[in-house]
N, C-alpha and C positions, 0 to 999 in steps of 0.2 A: 895836599894831602894825600890823593887821588895817586902821587907817582913816589909818598911815601909808605905807601901801603904795599905798595908794588912793591917797592926795595925788602921791603920786611919777609915779603912769601910767606904772606899767610897761608893755612890748611882748611882754613874756615871764618865764617864771619859768624858770630849771633847775636841777632838783635833783640834789644828788652822795649824798643817802643815803637809806638806806629808814626811819630812823626818828629820831627826833627833830623838828630842825626840816626835815627830810624831812617828817614829817605834817604839819607846820605850814605846809610849804611847799604840799602838796598841796591842803589846806583854803582856803588865799589862793589858790591858781589857781580854785576851783570859786566861790566867794565871789564874788571880783572879777574873774569871767570874764575870765581872761587865760591864753592858752594857756602849757601846759605843757611842757615834756620832759625825759626823767632818767636821768641814765649810772649804771651798776649798774656798781661798782667791786666789788665782792667778794664771792666763792664761799661764801656763810657757810655751805653743806652741808660745807664741808670743819673748820669749827671747832663743828660739835656736841659735841665731846669737852670743852671747856669746861663745858659743861651738865651734862655727863657721870660724873658724880663716882664713881658707881658700877660703870664701864664695865661696862654692860649693853649687850648688843647689841639687845635687843629698844627701850630704849630710844633706841638711836643711831637704831634705821628709822623711829621715829616721829619725830623730833625733824627726820630732814632730809622727810620728806613735809610736815612741818609747814614747813618752810624752804620747801619746794618752793610752798603754798598761800599762804604771803604773799607769794613774790616774783610770785607772776602777780596777786595783788591789786595789790602794788604795779604792776607792771609794767602794768596797763590801766587805772590812771587817768591817764597823761598819755599826749600826742599822738604821741610817738618817742619810743622808749627804745633807748639808747645803749651797745652794748658795746665794751668795747677791746679784745677778740680774739674772732675765730671758735669759739675753745671755748666764752665766754663768751655768744655768743648761738644755739651750740646747747644748752647749758647751758639756757637760756632759751626754747628752742624747745620743749624736752625736759618744763618745766612746765607748756607750754599756753598759751603769751603768747600771743595774737591780734594786739597792736599789735607797727605795723611798726617791726625792729630794724635800726637803722645801725651796721654797723660802724665806730669811727673810734680808733684808736690814741690813747690821748692824749700831747701835745704834750711833747715834753723843748727845754729850752732846750739845744741841742747846742751852743751856741760857749759855753757855761763848760765842755766838757769837752774843748776844741780840745788837742789837742798843742801847736799855739803858742803856746799860755798857759802853760807849763812846760819848764824848760830843764833842763838834768841836772843840773844842781846841785838844782834843788828837788826832783828822785828820790830824789838821790845821801843828802840833809839826810832827807826822810819814811824811807827805810829802814833810814840809820844812827839814827832816833827808834827806831823799831822793831828795832832790832837782828838788821838780815839782814845777811849778808857777803856778798860780792862772788858768789862762788861756790854760793848758794843762790838758789832760785827762788822767789820771793813766790807765793801764793795768793791771792786773795783774796773773803772773803764782805760782803756790806751789804746788811745790813737786819735784822727784828725776831728779836728769838732764843727762837722758842717753839716749841713741841710741832708745828705744820702745816710747818714751814720743814725739818724732817728734817734737822738740825743734824747728827744722832747720827750719820747714815752718812758724812759728810766725818771727822769723829772717827776713825771706825772704820778708813777709807781710809788715813789718816795714821799711824795705828798701823802698817798694814801697809808704808807708806811707809820709818815707819824703821826695822822691822828690817829691807828690802830696802837699806837704804843711802842711799836716792835722798836728795840733800841738797837738799829743799826745808821752806818753812814756810806754816801757814795764817794768814791775819789776820782776824782775825771783827769786824766795825764794827758797833755797836746794841747796844740795849738791850732786855729782856723779862722775862717771867716765866722763863725758862727758864735763865737766865746761869748763875746762883748752878750749877745742879744739871750743867751744861756744863763750868764748871772743875774741882769734884768727879771729872768725868768722865772728862778728859784728865788729872789726877792719877791718877788709878787704871788709866789704859791707860800710863802714864809717855812724854805727850807734851807736857807741860804747859811742855815747852822751846821744841817747835815749833808750837805753836800758841797765837796771844795775843790775848785777848779786849781790845778799848780800849774797850767798853764805848759809849755814843752819843759822835760827834763832830758840833760844828757843820756847820749845812749846805754853808755857803761850804769847808770843808778839806776835805769829803769826794772832791773832784775830782784832787788832789793824791796821794789814796791811788792811785785807777785808776790812773793814771799810775805812779805806783812799782810797782804791780801785773805781774807777767810773764802772769801767769792769772786771770779770774776764775771764782770758780767760786759753785754752787750745788745742792741737792739738791733743792729746793721743787718739790712738783706741786700746788701749792695757787694758784700765780697767775692773775691776768684780763688780763694782758699781760706781764709781767715788767719793770718800767721799771728795775730796777739792771743788768738785762742790757743793755738800750738804752745806761744811760751809761755800762757798759763800751767797748761798742761804738765808741760818739761817743769815746773816748779814747785807741779803735786799741788796745785788751787784747782780744785774743780770751778766748771763752769758752768753758767745761769744765764744761755742764749736765746733769741728771741728766733723760732724756726726759721731754718734753710737750708733748699739743696744742698747745698755745700758745706752742710758739719754734717752730715747725715752718715758719713762715714768717721767722723773725728770725735763727735758727742752720741755717748750711751745712756739714754734715761737712765737714771738711780745707780749708773758704774759710776762716771766718771763726771755729770754734770745734768743736767735739765733743759729742757725747752720752755719757753714763754711764748703768747700770741697777743697780747696785752697787760693792760699795766694790772689787773685784776688778777689773772695767772701767774703775772709776775710777783704778787704777794704771795698767792698761793703756794707756789713751786719754792720759795724762799721761807714759809712758813715751816717746809716738810724739811726742808735742808737743816735748819735749826732745831727741829724734833731727834734729828741724827744722834746715835749714841755717842759714844768716844772711839766705840771700835768701828762701827758704821764709816763715820767720817774717816777716822785710821785708812780702811780701805779705798774710800772713793778718792782719799787722797795718790794711794798706792795703785789706782788704777791709770788714774789721770798719767802720771809719770808713764806709765806703762802703752798706753795711747798715743803717747806723742814720739815714741823712738822711731818709728818709721818715718817719721820727717826728720829724722837729724841729717846734718848736711855732709855726711860722710857716706850714705845711701845714694843721697841725690848728687855728689857728685861720681860714684859708679852708675849711677843710671844715665846721667848726661854725659860722661864719656864714652859709654856702649853708641850713645845716640848718635854722637860726633861721628866716631869709625863707621858706624852705616850710614850715615848720611855721605860722607866723604868717599866709601865704597860704592855707595851707587852711584855718584856723581863723578868717579872717575871711571866707570863703564857706563856713561851716558854717551850720546849719540853726538858729535859733529855734523854742524849744517853746512856741507860743504856749497851748496849754491840754490837758489830762491832765483823760481822765473814765473811771473805771473802770466798764463793764461785766462781769458776768456771768466774774470773775475774769480778765479780758482791760483792758488798760491802753489806748486811744484816746488817739493821742498829734496834735495840728494843729500841722503846722511850717512854719517860712518862712525863705527865703535869701535874702530880698529880691526874687528873680526867680521863683522858683516857690513855689507852696503844696504841701505834702505832705500825707496822711494815711496814719494808719500803726499795725497794732495788734502790740502786743508781751504776751508774758505777765506775768506781776503777778511771777515771778520775776526773769526779765529785766529787767524793770523797778528792782526795789531792784536788783538786783546792779550793773547800770549806775550807779544813783544818780541817777536822773534827775529833773528838776523842773521848774515851771511858768518861764518865762523860761532855762533854762537855753539852753548851743547843743552841737548834735553836730552833731560835725565830718563831715565826706563819708563818711569810714571807718564813723563809725558808723553812720551814716544808711546805706550798703550793707550793713554786719552784722544791722542789727535790719530791712533790706527782705527782706534774704534769709532770714531766718529769718522773716518774715511766716509766709511759706506752711506754715510748720511751724504757725505759731499756729492758721492756719487752718483748717487741717487734723485739730489736734487739738479743735477747739472742733467740727466736722462729726465727728470719731468720737464724743463724748460727743453730742452729738443722736442721732447712731443707735442708739449704747445705749440710750440714755434710751427709745427706741420696742419695740425687740427685744432679743434677748441676739445675739452674736458670735460666734462662734468665734475664734481669733489666724487664721487664715488667710482666712477671710470680710472680716473686718476688714484685713486687709495687701492683698487683692484689693481691697476697695471702694478704700482709701489711693491705690492703686499706681491702677487706671483711672479715680477721680474728680476728683481732687487732685494741685497739685502739686509736691509736698513729694519731696524727693532719699529714693534708698532707705536713706538715711543717717537723715535724718528721719522718715521711718516705724518704722523699727528702736526710734526713741526713742519715739516714740509706742505702738507697742507695748510695751515695754518700763516707759513710765510707765502705760500703762492695766492693765497686768497686775499692777503694784504696787500699785496700789489695787484690787485685787481685780472691777476692770472687766470684766475679761477674763480667763476661767477656762475653761479646754477642761474641766475635769475635774466642772465645777458645769454646766457645759451640757450633759454628757452623762446628770447625774441629773435634770436636770430637764423634759431631751427624754422620759426614760424612760417616764415616766406617758401620756403622749401615744399614742410608738408604740403601747405594750402596749394602750391602749383604740380604737384603729385598726386591732389587730390584726394588725399588724407580723409578719413572720418573723424568727427572727433573723438570717436572710440580708440582709431588709431594711432593719431597724433598722440591722446593721453597712454596710452600701452609703450609705446614706444619710448617718452619723457618716463615715464617711471621705470622702465626698465631702462635707464640712463642711468637712473640713483635720483631724480627729481622728484621734490616730494612733494604732494596734492595740492597743497596749499600754494606753492609757485607754481604749480601750471596753473591753475584757478584763475591764480593772478596777472598773469604776462603770457600764455599763451590766447589768440586774437581766433576769438567763434563767430566770429559776428557773419564771417560767408554763409551764405546758405548752403544746408548741411542735404536738401533734397536738390539745389543748383548741382553740387556735387556728386551727387548720387546720382541723377542725369547724365551730366560728361561722361563719367567713369561707364555707366551702363553703355552709353555708345561707343566708349573706345572698346568694352568687353563684343559690342554686338559686329565690330568690324573687325575683329581678330577671330572672331569664333566663324569657320567656314568646315563645309561637307558633315553637316550635322541639321536633323530633323528641326522644323522649327520652333516643335515642342520644346524636348531637348536642350534648344539653344535659348530658350525662354527660360527654360529651369537653370542652366548654368549661365546664366545673365544673374539672377536671382541669389543662387546660391553662394557669387563671385559678390556679391553686394554687401550678402547677407555676413559672409566671413569677411568682408572690409568693416563692419561696424557699424554700417546703416539702419536704421530703427527699419520697421515693417512697410509704416506710413510711407518714410522718404524712398522704400523699395517699391510698392505700390503706386505712387505718384509719377516714377523714373517710368516704368516700365508702360505704364498708362499712355504717355509721353513721347516714346520710340514708335518709329516707322518701320513695321515687316512687311509692307508690299513687296520689298525685292526679293524679302525672304520667301515670300509665299510663291514666289511668280518661278523663283529657283529650284522650291520643294520636290518637285518633279526631275529633275535633271539628278540632284543628291540622291534622290531614292532611287534612280536606277544604278547612278555608281556605286551605291552603297551594296543592294543586291549584285549587282556583277562581281562586288568585292567577297562578299559576303558565301556566293554560290561559287568561286571558285575555292574557297576556300574547304567548303562542307563538302563537294564531290567526291574529292579524294578518298571519303570514307563511305559516303551514303546517295543514295541511287534513289530513284521513284518516287513514290509517295512519302518514304522517309525523308527523303533529301528535301520535299516541297513541302513539307509539314514545319521542318526544322528552320527552313529559309524562311517560309512567314513568321515563325514567332523570333526571331533573330532578328527581323525588319520590326516586328511592332514594338520590341522591347527597345529599337532607338529611336520612337516616340513617331513613326510614319502613321499615319491614320490607316485604319483598318481596310476602306473599298481601296484607299491608292492603290495599298500592297494587294491585295488579293485580286484584283484588275491587271496590275503588272505581269503577277505568279501566273494566270490563264494565261495571258499573252506569249509567256514564254515559251518557247518549244523543248518538248522532251522525250529523251528516246525512247520511253515505256510509253507514249503515245499512240 
């Protein structure tokens, strides 16, 4: 079959089903390099009950989720996705489909339903065959006889109609799995005399039934467009329909029909219809015909041909994949659209999702999408490279990606999530691994906490994972000893003050500082005090004697040494021992 299609040299494929031949169409389009559009006709999530034999709510949820996943896969293998209504388009968008969606109501050959084609005699013949009296109103349903069409609600409404003595009958045209069940229900409700099941009717006979009916009705909420509603309106038959979003643009309340919610409102709206004057009824019938015109097949054909043209033009300007290279879980693509050459990086996951192969074509939309995602790929690669060199917290990685990469906030969130899931970002592990280094550095609890908070670690994680068991007073003593050995050429008083200040700045408590200071041995510092004093005195004196002399020089020297923490008596004695030019 693929050989046959290739020989026919098609310009475009249009697929109307997701399964069977639809799958084949998708494969053929890809292998033969032919652009493809797809029309999504069926809301499959409304049909999951057919597989839910045990009527399990959990099964139904899973089935609906699966429908969404499959719909997204099918919806992204084409260049344009056609939705017959806004309701269907919104549903597809809800599945996360990124393919451009065009709303194009399926065309109806309205001429087949034109009132000009049917006479009063045709109408009387149909009503007579159905056994409908002149004083009875005929309500018509056309469609599949199945659970999702909610025909049971119509039967319940007609049970009340019969009780209230309203002269009306319901004609149900169609076949389906629920036909026998509904016939039995009609007997149970004692309405089998006013509800007529005709089973299936030939396609060319159906228009006559629309014209014979006074009102078309349906309780279905699973339509993607509502073709039978359009056919009824085109026949000049007003519609009484159960409210559904898909019908909002088709049915106008009190203009060409009515909406109902349940059996009670059905009867209420029917009575309203029966109360119309002949002039009001004629106006509603005229409105029905006018409202249906936008669904004319000719309009549909024009719109569809334009869509085909746009799709083919887009495909012709698409990029050919000239080469595919895999490097470090990143796929490098070399592309050419006949005018420009492009290089692009895509993730291995995206490469397989898109089903890209050498010599394939990437549409402009695909190219733009992958180009936009390239910033994600680059940022992710950069993040991996950074993490391989050293540990990062979530905040540090987020800050780096925000400052150094072109990824969007959403892409950064995705990268962070991906790295976290793979265990490459773990704030708890970061704290645990930093703990030993902090202890070796003799950092206080306050210092450790401050550093971790600056790195973006949450307080509860710090409290949970950081080891605070080592004695703070022991660390304070060891840190004080280091400071004692590193401070030189200072008076003993200044040395003690400096050690205290540094311990305080390190975050140790006053109690731990006091205990550490009491345990330090300053004997050697005391012995060296005189030598330090003489050295400082000589240095200060050389600086001051450039500007001062005599008593002024001695006074300034005295105050400078006192300010550096040396004892008053020792300073006074040293100055007196010194030789001065004015002595």
